[in-house]
C-alpha positions as CSV (number, residue, x, y, z in Angstrom):
1,M,45.1,11.3,4.7
2,I,43.0,12.1,1.6
3,W,46.0,13.9,0.2
4,Q,48.5,11.4,1.2
5,T,46.8,8.5,-0.2
6,N,46.2,10.3,-3.2
7,S,42.2,9.8,-3.0
8,S,39.8,11.4,-5.3
9,V,36.5,9.7,-4.3
10,I,35.0,10.2,-0.9
11,V,31.6,8.5,0.2
12,M,30.1,10.0,3.2
13,L,27.3,8.0,4.8
14,T,25.9,10.6,7.4
15,N,24.6,13.9,7.5
16,V,26.6,16.7,9.4
17,I,23.7,16.9,11.9
18,E,21.3,14.2,12.9
19,Q,18.6,14.5,15.5
20,N,20.2,17.8,16.9
21,Q,23.7,16.2,17.3
22,V,26.7,17.0,15.1
23,T,27.7,13.9,13.6
24,C,30.5,15.1,11.3
25,F,32.4,18.3,10.8
26,Q,31.5,19.8,7.4
27,Y,34.9,19.7,5.5
28,W,33.7,21.3,2.6
29,P,32.6,24.9,1.7
30,V,29.2,26.4,1.1
31,S,28.5,27.7,-2.3
32,S,31.7,28.9,-4.1
33,N,33.4,30.3,-0.8
34,V,37.0,28.8,-0.1
35,L,37.5,26.7,3.1
36,G,41.1,26.6,4.7
37,I,41.7,23.6,6.6
38,L,45.6,23.2,8.1
39,G,47.5,24.1,4.7
40,Y,44.7,23.1,2.2
41,E,42.3,25.3,0.5
42,I,38.9,23.7,-0.4
43,T,36.6,24.9,-3.2
44,L,33.3,23.7,-4.1
45,L,33.1,23.5,-8.1
46,K,29.4,21.9,-8.6
47,E,26.7,20.5,-6.5
48,Q,24.2,18.0,-7.9
49,M,21.0,17.1,-5.6
50,R,19.5,13.7,-5.6
51,S,16.8,12.5,-3.5
52,E,19.2,9.9,-1.8
53,F,22.2,11.6,-1.9
54,I,24.2,14.7,-3.1
55,I,27.2,14.8,-5.6
56,R,29.8,17.4,-5.1
57,Q,32.8,18.3,-7.3
58,L,35.7,19.7,-5.2
59,K,39.1,21.2,-5.9
60,V,41.8,20.9,-3.1
61,K,44.8,23.1,-3.4
62,N,47.9,22.2,-1.5
63,I,48.9,25.9,-0.2
64,K,52.6,24.8,0.5
65,T,53.5,23.3,-3.0
66,G,50.6,24.8,-5.1
67,E,49.4,21.5,-6.4
68,V,45.8,21.2,-7.2
69,R,43.6,18.1,-7.2
70,K,39.9,17.5,-8.1
71,M,37.7,15.2,-5.7
72,C,34.2,13.8,-5.8
73,L,32.3,13.7,-2.6
74,L,29.2,11.6,-2.4
75,Q,27.1,12.3,0.5
76,F,24.5,9.9,1.5
77,T,21.6,11.9,3.1
78,S,18.7,9.2,3.7
79,W,20.1,7.0,6.5
80,P,17.8,7.5,9.4
81,K,19.5,7.6,13.0
82,R,19.4,4.4,14.5
83,S,17.7,2.7,11.7
84,V,18.3,1.8,8.0
85,P,17.2,3.3,4.7
86,H,15.3,1.4,2.2
87,P,17.8,-1.0,0.3
88,Y,17.0,0.5,-3.0
89,Q,18.4,4.0,-1.9
90,L,21.8,2.9,-0.8
91,Y,21.8,0.6,-4.4
92,L,21.2,3.7,-6.2
93,L,24.3,5.5,-4.3
94,H,26.4,2.5,-4.9
95,Q,25.5,2.6,-8.6
96,K,26.7,6.2,-8.7
97,Y,29.8,5.3,-6.9
98,A,30.8,2.4,-9.2
99,E,30.2,4.7,-12.2
100,I,32.6,7.1,-10.6
101,I,35.3,4.8,-9.5
102,S,35.4,2.9,-12.6
103,S,37.1,6.0,-14.4
104,N,39.0,6.8,-11.3
105,N,43.0,6.1,-11.6
106,S,44.2,7.7,-8.4
107,G,44.1,6.2,-4.9
108,P,41.5,4.1,-2.8
109,A,38.0,5.6,-2.1
110,I,37.6,7.2,1.3
111,I,34.5,5.5,3.0
112,H,33.2,7.0,6.4
113,C,30.1,7.7,8.4
114,G,29.9,9.1,12.1
115,D,32.1,6.4,13.6
116,G,33.6,4.7,10.7
117,S,32.0,1.2,11.5
118,D,28.3,0.4,11.1
119,R,27.3,2.2,8.0
120,T,30.6,2.1,6.9
121,G,30.9,-1.7,7.0
122,V,27.4,-2.1,5.3
123,F,28.7,-0.1,2.2
124,I,32.2,-1.7,1.9
125,A,30.7,-5.3,2.3
126,F,28.2,-4.5,-0.4
127,D,30.8,-3.2,-2.6
128,A,32.8,-6.5,-2.0
129,I,29.6,-8.7,-2.6
130,S,28.9,-6.8,-6.0
131,H,32.4,-7.5,-7.0
132,C,32.2,-11.2,-6.3
133,C,28.8,-11.4,-8.2
134,Y,30.3,-9.6,-11.3
135,R,33.2,-12.3,-11.2
136,N,30.7,-15.1,-10.5
137,E,32.4,-16.1,-7.3
138,T,31.0,-17.6,-4.1
139,I,29.6,-15.3,-1.6
140,D,29.8,-15.8,2.1
141,I,28.7,-12.7,3.9
142,C,29.2,-14.0,7.4
143,K,32.8,-14.9,6.5
144,L,33.1,-11.3,4.9
145,V,31.9,-9.4,7.7
146,T,34.1,-11.5,10.1
147,D,37.3,-10.7,8.1
148,M,36.4,-7.0,7.9
149,R,36.1,-7.0,11.7
150,K,39.6,-8.1,11.9
151,Y,40.9,-4.9,10.5
152,R,38.2,-2.6,12.2
153,M,36.0,-3.3,15.2
154,N,32.4,-3.1,14.9
155,M,32.0,-3.3,11.2
156,V,28.2,-4.0,10.4
157,A,27.8,-3.5,14.1
158,T,24.0,-4.3,14.6
159,E,21.7,-7.2,13.8
160,E,19.5,-4.6,12.1
161,C,22.3,-3.6,9.6
162,Y,23.4,-7.2,9.0
163,V,20.0,-8.2,8.0
164,F,19.8,-4.8,5.9
165,L,23.2,-5.9,4.1
166,H,21.3,-9.2,2.8
167,K,18.3,-7.1,1.9
168,L,20.6,-4.9,-0.2
169,F,22.1,-7.7,-1.8
170,L,18.7,-9.2,-2.8
171,E,17.9,-5.7,-4.3
172,Y,20.8,-6.0,-6.2
173,L,20.2,-9.5,-7.7
174,L,16.5,-8.5,-8.5
175,F,16.9,-5.1,-9.9
176,Q,20.2,-4.8,-11.7
177,D,20.8,-1.5,-13.5
178,A,18.3,-0.9,-16.0
179,N,19.4,2.4,-17.1
180,I,19.4,3.0,-20.9
181,P,21.3,5.6,-22.7
182,K,18.9,8.1,-24.6
183,H,20.6,7.3,-27.8
184,D,19.8,3.7,-27.4
185,F,16.4,3.9,-25.9
186,R,14.5,3.5,-29.2
187,T,16.3,0.5,-30.4
188,A,16.3,-1.1,-27.0
189,I,12.6,-1.1,-26.5
190,K,12.1,-2.6,-30.0
191,E,14.4,-5.5,-29.5
192,E,12.5,-8.9,-29.0
193,D,13.2,-12.0,-27.3
194,K,11.0,-14.9,-28.7
195,E,10.8,-16.4,-25.3
196,E,10.8,-13.5,-22.9
197,G,9.4,-10.3,-25.1
198,N,10.9,-7.0,-25.1
199,I,12.8,-5.4,-22.2
200,I,10.0,-3.4,-20.8
201,E,7.8,-6.6,-20.5
202,R,10.7,-8.4,-18.9
203,E,11.0,-5.5,-16.5
204,Y,7.3,-5.2,-15.7
205,E,7.3,-8.7,-15.1
206,V,10.0,-8.4,-12.5
207,L,8.3,-5.4,-10.9
208,V,5.0,-7.7,-10.8
209,N,6.7,-10.6,-9.1
210,N,8.5,-8.4,-6.4
211,L,5.9,-6.0,-5.1
212,P,6.2,-5.1,-1.5
213,Q,4.5,-7.5,0.7
214,Y,2.1,-5.4,3.1
215,D,-0.2,-6.9,5.7
216,D,-3.0,-5.0,7.5
217,T,-0.8,-3.6,10.2
218,F,0.9,-1.1,7.2
219,Y,-2.7,0.4,6.7
220,K,-3.4,0.8,10.5
221,E,-5.0,4.3,10.2
222,A,-6.7,3.8,6.7
223,M,-8.5,0.9,8.0
224,L,-10.1,2.6,11.1
225,K,-13.7,2.6,11.1
226,K,-13.9,6.5,11.2
227,N,-11.5,6.6,8.0
228,R,-12.7,3.9,5.6
229,G,-15.3,6.2,4.0
230,K,-12.6,8.5,3.1
231,N,-11.0,5.9,0.6
232,R,-12.5,5.8,-3.0
233,N,-10.9,2.4,-3.4
234,N,-10.0,0.0,-0.6
235,C,-7.4,-1.7,-2.7
236,I,-5.4,1.8,-2.8
237,L,-4.4,2.8,0.7
238,P,-1.6,4.7,2.2
239,V,1.3,2.9,3.8
240,E,1.9,4.2,7.4
241,T,5.5,4.8,6.4
242,Y,4.9,7.3,3.6
243,R,1.2,8.5,4.9
244,L,0.7,12.2,4.9
245,I,-0.8,13.4,8.6
246,L,-2.9,16.5,9.0
247,S,-2.4,18.8,11.9
248,K,-5.0,21.2,11.0
249,A,-8.7,20.6,11.9
250,G,-10.7,19.3,9.1
251,T,-12.6,16.0,9.3
252,G,-9.4,14.4,11.1
253,H,-5.9,13.9,10.9
254,Y,-6.3,11.3,8.2
255,I,-6.2,11.9,4.4
256,N,-5.5,9.1,1.7
257,A,-2.3,10.7,0.6
258,I,1.3,9.8,0.5
259,S,4.7,11.5,-0.1
260,V,6.7,10.4,-3.0
261,Q,10.2,11.3,-3.7
262,S,11.4,12.4,-7.4
263,C,15.0,11.6,-8.6
264,R,16.3,15.0,-7.2
265,M,14.5,15.7,-4.3
266,S,12.7,13.6,-1.2
267,G,8.9,14.6,-0.6
268,Q,8.5,16.3,-4.1
269,F,5.2,15.0,-4.7
270,L,2.0,14.7,-2.7
271,V,0.1,11.9,-4.2
272,T,-3.8,11.5,-3.4
273,Q,-7.2,10.8,-4.8
274,I,-10.1,13.0,-5.8
275,P,-11.7,14.0,-2.7
276,F,-15.3,13.4,-1.5
277,A,-17.6,16.3,-1.0
278,N,-16.9,16.0,2.9
279,T,-13.1,15.5,2.4
280,V,-12.5,18.6,0.0
281,V,-11.3,20.6,3.4
282,D,-8.9,18.0,4.1
283,L,-7.3,18.0,0.5
284,W,-6.9,22.0,0.9
285,N,-5.6,21.6,4.4
286,M,-3.1,19.4,3.3
287,I,-2.1,21.6,0.2
288,I,-1.6,24.4,2.8
289,E,0.1,22.6,5.3
290,Y,2.8,20.9,3.2
291,N,3.5,24.4,1.2
292,S,2.1,23.0,-2.2
293,C,1.9,25.8,-4.5
294,T,1.4,23.6,-7.6
295,V,-1.6,21.2,-8.0
296,V,-2.0,18.8,-11.0
297,S,-5.4,17.2,-11.6
298,L,-5.5,14.4,-14.4
299,E,-9.3,14.0,-14.2
300,D,-12.4,15.9,-12.8
301,A,-15.0,14.5,-10.3
302,P,-16.6,11.1,-11.5
303,S,-19.8,11.6,-13.7
304,F,-21.9,10.0,-11.1
305,E,-20.5,12.8,-8.5
306,K,-21.6,15.8,-10.6
307,D,-22.3,17.9,-7.6
308,L,-18.8,17.4,-6.2
309,I,-17.1,20.8,-6.3
310,W,-13.5,20.6,-4.8
311,H,-12.2,24.0,-6.5
312,P,-13.7,27.2,-7.8
313,S,-14.7,26.2,-11.5
314,N,-17.9,27.8,-12.7
315,E,-18.2,29.9,-9.5
316,N,-15.4,32.1,-8.8
317,K,-15.4,31.3,-4.9
318,L,-15.5,28.3,-2.8
319,D,-16.2,28.5,0.9
320,L,-14.8,25.8,3.1
321,G,-15.3,27.1,6.5
322,K,-11.9,28.2,8.0
323,L,-10.6,28.3,4.1
324,F,-11.9,30.4,1.4
325,L,-10.7,29.9,-2.1
326,T,-11.0,32.3,-4.8
327,K,-10.2,31.9,-8.5
328,T,-8.0,35.1,-9.9
329,S,-7.8,33.9,-13.5
330,E,-8.0,31.0,-15.8
331,S,-6.7,30.1,-19.2
332,M,-5.6,27.3,-21.6
333,A,-1.8,27.4,-21.1
334,I,-1.3,24.8,-23.6
335,P,-3.7,22.7,-25.9
336,G,-5.5,20.3,-23.6
337,T,-4.4,21.8,-20.2
338,K,-6.2,24.4,-18.1
339,E,-4.3,26.7,-15.9
340,I,-6.4,28.0,-13.0
341,N,-4.9,30.7,-10.4
342,L,-6.3,30.5,-7.1
343,H,-6.1,32.5,-3.6
344,V,-6.6,30.4,-0.6
345,L,-7.2,32.3,2.4
346,E,-7.1,31.0,5.9
347,K,-9.7,33.0,7.9
348,E,-8.2,32.6,11.3
349,K,-4.8,34.1,10.1
350,N,-6.1,36.5,7.5
351,D,-3.3,35.3,5.4
352,G,-3.6,33.5,2.1
353,E,-1.5,31.6,-0.6
354,L,-1.4,31.7,-4.3
355,I,-2.0,28.3,-5.7
356,T,-1.7,27.2,-9.7
357,L,-4.1,24.4,-10.6
358,Y,-3.2,22.6,-13.8
359,Q,-6.2,20.5,-15.3
360,Y,-5.2,17.9,-17.9
361,L,-8.0,17.5,-20.1
362,N,-7.2,14.6,-22.5
363,W,-7.1,11.8,-20.1
364,R,-10.4,10.2,-20.2
365,H,-12.0,8.6,-17.1
366,L,-10.9,4.8,-16.9
367,S,-8.6,5.0,-19.7
368,A,-5.0,3.3,-19.5
369,T,-3.2,6.1,-21.0
370,P,-3.8,9.8,-22.1
371,A,-4.3,10.5,-25.9
372,P,-2.3,12.0,-27.4
373,Q,0.6,11.0,-25.3
374,T,2.8,14.1,-27.0
375,S,0.2,16.4,-25.4
376,F,0.7,14.9,-21.9
377,I,4.6,15.2,-22.4
378,D,4.1,19.0,-23.1
379,F,1.9,19.2,-20.2
380,I,4.3,17.6,-17.7
381,H,7.2,20.1,-18.9
382,S,4.9,23.1,-18.4
383,V,4.2,22.0,-14.9
384,L,7.8,21.3,-13.9
385,T,9.1,24.7,-15.6
386,W,6.4,26.4,-13.5
387,N,7.4,24.7,-10.4
388,K,11.0,25.3,-10.8
389,S,10.5,29.1,-11.1
390,N,8.5,28.6,-7.6
391,N,11.4,27.1,-5.3
392,N,10.5,23.6,-6.3
393,D,7.9,23.2,-3.6
394,P,5.9,20.0,-3.3
395,I,3.6,19.2,-6.4
396,T,0.2,17.7,-5.5
397,V,-0.8,15.1,-7.9
398,I,-4.8,14.3,-8.0
399,C,-6.5,11.6,-10.0
400,S,-8.1,8.2,-9.1
401,S,-6.7,4.8,-9.4
402,S,-4.0,6.0,-12.0
403,T,-2.0,8.3,-9.3
404,I,1.1,6.2,-8.9
405,F,1.5,5.6,-12.7
406,V,1.4,9.4,-13.3
407,T,3.7,10.2,-10.5
408,K,6.4,7.6,-12.1
409,L,6.2,9.9,-15.4
410,F,6.7,13.0,-13.5
411,R,9.6,11.5,-11.6
412,I,11.4,10.4,-14.9
413,I,11.4,13.6,-16.9
């Protein structure tokens, strides 16, 4: 079918396996191997990972005629079984799809999921909606879905997906493409509008006006009486959806920490606060349990907690009961950055992990931004270079209320 319709873009809205069930045959090869399927040879030319989807460039050869075509496969990997993803995740996939399809002069795109109806219907409907917006045409989502079901049954099959389609449309209206090419960035941020300010001020205003609305039910564990004392700031609590859960015994299963995706990988960052004296063991249990071999600290213990020791500093060892930390080396990797290598021993297993702790020394407590900012960019590059050589394991980012801001900086570089 793909060959017959001369299609060069495929959008796949399912994983090969979901909840231990095969939902789709893997019709592309692994690595540079060649996959033969009924008269065709398929070769994987390139694969790019994103946190929400994977971009694959394929070469397909018709064995009978010898003709060769190139195709692009966009696989969305973030759609949970029997649920829906966050609207922004699918919006990012559609952005990439629109970019690719705009330069495509071949046949129609192939869109599929497991059964080719529910998820597929959402994507096709949203694509139609975005085209209507571009042409400033009237949009009737109900009529659109009704018309789609005349061609294929169960398009946008569930109420949850129908509501999700509306949320996806809202995401599109509120957060339209804010990408700025590198060579235009300096000019763009300097452009001023007398009434609305520059582009960054306008974007920030949109963000502030459209913050997620969470009630107490989203912070159930954080607000339990036994856990309230583990939060440094009662305005910064982990949402249940993204909260990290500890399985190892420490002071309990709760820690004020969340998982944050990078632009290329889900769960790339473990974001947490500076621990209290009684939650230091929880911090290190989290680091070990989530296989984080890179730890970033952007400020040390607050001045009023001078006795707080959460890693071996002046002393070379720190005993945390079931964990034993040893500092093996310390150096100034780059100006303003201290690199500390640690060995963390789990006494029960008699097994240890090597952890690298990067301390950034140029961000003063309660300061809005680091100074100088160029040193912070060097610091980020140093951390990411090390982490890349260490299998891109999750990076733990520690500070007080600036944590999310800092993680965003890590995401864009």
